[in-house]
C-alpha positions, 0 to 999 in steps of 0.5 A: 343262752346269751353271754353275760355282759361285763361292766365296763371300767370307768375311764382313767382319771374320770369322776367314777375312776377317782372315787372308786380307786382313791384309796388304792392311789393314796395307799401307794402314795403312803407306801412310797413315802415309807419306802423312802425311809430305806435309803439314805438320800431320801430318808432325811426328807421323808422322816419329816412326814412320819415322825413328830418334829421339834423335840426339845429335851430338858434334864431334872434338877439332879440331872438323873433323867432327861425329859422330852417336849415338843414345840410346833413349827411349819414342818408339822404341816408335812406330818399332817399331810402324811397322817391325813393319807392314813386317815383317808385309807383307814376311812375306806377300810372301815367303809368297805369291811364294816359299814357296807356289810351292815348296810347290806343286811339293813336294807336302808333308803338312800337318805338313811344309807348316807346318814348311817355311813356318817355316823358310823365313821364318826362313832369310830373316830369319836370312840378312839379320840375319846379314849386316847384324850382320857388316857392323856389327861389320866397320864398328865394327872399322875406325872411327877411334879417336874413334868407337871411344872413344864406342862403348865408353866412353859410353851412346851408340850408332851409327845402324846399331846402334840401326836394327838393334835396332829392326828386330830387336824389330820382327820378333819382335813381328810373329811374335806376330800372325803365329801367328794370321794364318798359321793355326799348328797348336795343337800348334805354338804353344807351341814357337814362343811360347817362342823368340819371347818369348825373343828379344823378352826378350833383344833388348829387355834388351840395348837397354834395359840399354845392352848393345848391343855385347854383344848384337850380338856374340852374335846374329851367330854365333847367327843363323849357326847358326840359318840353317844349321839352317833351310837344312838343313831346307828341303833335307831337305824337298826331298830326305830324303837331304840330311842332311849339314847337320844334322851341321854345325849340331850341331857349330856349335850346341855351339860357339856355346853355349860362346862365348856362355857364355864371353863372358857370364861374361867381360863381366858377371863381369870386364869390367863389374865394373871400371867399375861404377857405385856407384848405380843410376840409370834416368834416367842409364842407369846399370844397371852394378851388381852386381844387375843384372849377376848377373840378366843373367848368370843369364838368359844361363846359364839360356837356354843350359842350356834350349837345350842340354837342348832340343838333347840331347832332339832328338838323342836322339830322332833317334837312337832313330828311327834305331835303330828304323828299322835293327831291321826292315831287319836282320830283313828281311836275316836272313830273306833270308839264311836259307834254308827247310827246303824250299829246302834239300831242293830244293837237295839233290835234282837230277832226282829224285836225292839230291845230296851234298856232297864226292861221298859215296855214299848209304847203302843201307838194309838190307831186313828179312828176313821 
């Protein structure tokens, strides 16, 4: 009986080694940053990576309560980097302990396996982000008049809003190295790069240009629609007969695009135009000028048009595939329904005698005279 050969471990810093152990390396880096909080020398530097910066405190009119708000600044890059590491770790945990176990039971092909992993990761993220964003909008709507006044009329925003945007930017930035870590197929990389870069550009733009409220309102319904799509795709991979979710997704997708365009036009065309700043100033955070508003509105409209174009092409492709699958079935049914000539002749002959319809008697042939 021969000895079982052990699998050779890949060379250190090789492609295979990095893809297999990237989560462990990132975990060690994140743990090192957390351990830095234990020492006074390093704590003042490490705290920038972990906590939200640029706190601004205001007192109410009667000075009975202090209200905390936040601004953004260059130190947010360090915070985004730390939570990008956390996103990579969570990505690996979900992949190993949830998605891989389900994949072993389903026995999917390589193409479906890649799409299943993509939809599984995004479904978790969209569910978490939609729940978090909806709770923030609910909390803002129920807040007192002072808090609402500060949120609407100043360039400041609450802790939850700032932390939400930091986590959003960190997640979509982590998706870029994950294309390498997860060994995404070359033909799928351009498609994923498109929507990853669009998310980074739009969310970062809303964060920097002080459009956090508008961005949050537009992200929540968009994430709900994307959650329905990826959840429907997961159910489809488990059972191909479960396709009702795609119909609901198609309806909500169109409605969300119209809602996004309507809110964007009302905000940039009418709402912000009433409180326009005469001078563009990066230092003061005054971006409410005509050029910036038109650029933002054009970016939103072009993105929505591109998404609708992709949606229409996707629906047409599915419709063509459906019609092509129906044509062979119709031919098979027609072939089964039409009997052959031999079958008709056999059906008219019973026990060697000719069987005629309606009781008609067979004609007797006249014998020719010799």
